[in-house]
C-alpha positions, 0 to 999 in steps of 0.5 A: 461456268468460268473457273479461274485457275490461279497459278498452276505449276507455274512460278516466279520465272514463268512472271512476277504475277503469278500468286505464290504465297496463300495471302497473294493467292487470296488477293488474285481470287478476291479479283477473279471472282469480282470479274466473273469468275464462279469457281476457283483451282489453285496449286497450293505452293511450299515457301520456295515456290513448289507445288505441294499436296501437304496437309499444312500447305493446303489448309493455309492456302484454303483459310486464306483464300476462304477468308476472301471468296465464297465460291467453291475452291479447287486444288491439284493432286498432280503427281509433281506435287508428290511423284510417290502414289503412296506417299500422296495418298497419304498426304491427302487423307491426311488433309485437315482442311478439305477444298470443295474439289480436287483434280486427279490426273487419270493417266498418272499412277495412283490416280484411282486410289486418290480419287477414292479417298477424295470421294471418302472425304466428301471432296468432288473430283474433277477428273483430269483427262489429258490429251495425248494420254490414255486418261480417256480410256482408263476413265471409261473403265472406272467404276468411279467414273459416274461418281465424280463431280466433272471431267476436266478435258485438258488439251496439252496441244499448245499450238493456236492452229491445231488445238481445237482439232485436238479438243474435238478428238479429246471429246470424241476419245471422252465419249459420254464420259458417264454422263458427267459434266465436261469442263474443256480448256486448252494451254498456252497458245491453244487456251483461247481457241479451245475455250472459244470451242468450249463457248460454241458447245455450251461447255464449261471452261477455265482461264487463267495464269495457269493455262495461259499468260497471254490476252487473245490479242497476245499481249501479256496478262496483268492478272488473273481477273484481266483473263477472266473479263477476256474470257468471259468476252471471248466465250460469250462471242463464240456461244453466240455463234452456235454449235460446230460439229464435233 
């Protein structure tokens, strides 16, 4: 599976091509799916471009995207979208339109409660386990671990020379990961080395403007669709190379 991550916490200051409104997100989603993406991850945003878990904002984003594509759609529940854990939990419980899945960063305060609420709502949970945090250790102890949809192994090392090594360390920390599927991805200059590692290991991965604004050759990407096409090509080549030691 190659998931497309449409925008992330990026805004207009990062690039004019980052989709910020429901209509533009939907258009980017349609083009990315046509390019080969089979799953979506999106950050719903307020009119001023701020990430939000507000029921109204989430519903508007999901409605627009689902009018254009039929693949699963997931959203963020990151603490930066609502810093107060109790308020974040209340907003999630108040969602009137439900995504197919939502990412929960296990190192953030209130993660277990948000994940439990999502499961009660019938929403799949992507357990976000970030390198450089205690997320893997917390997830290993979590009684919710066996119930998540998948583990989102997020390599936060942006160095293209060391990101793959950081990814291997993160996978080692995750261990059996409660037997759940793992989606491995990196960010910025580390996005492409980690994607190639995912290909060699046969793991799901993702690519899109949240993770990188650049193509493998360093040129600025023109769209999420262009990143997806490049990602599928890089993933395929890496998969044919075989499996390295981890």
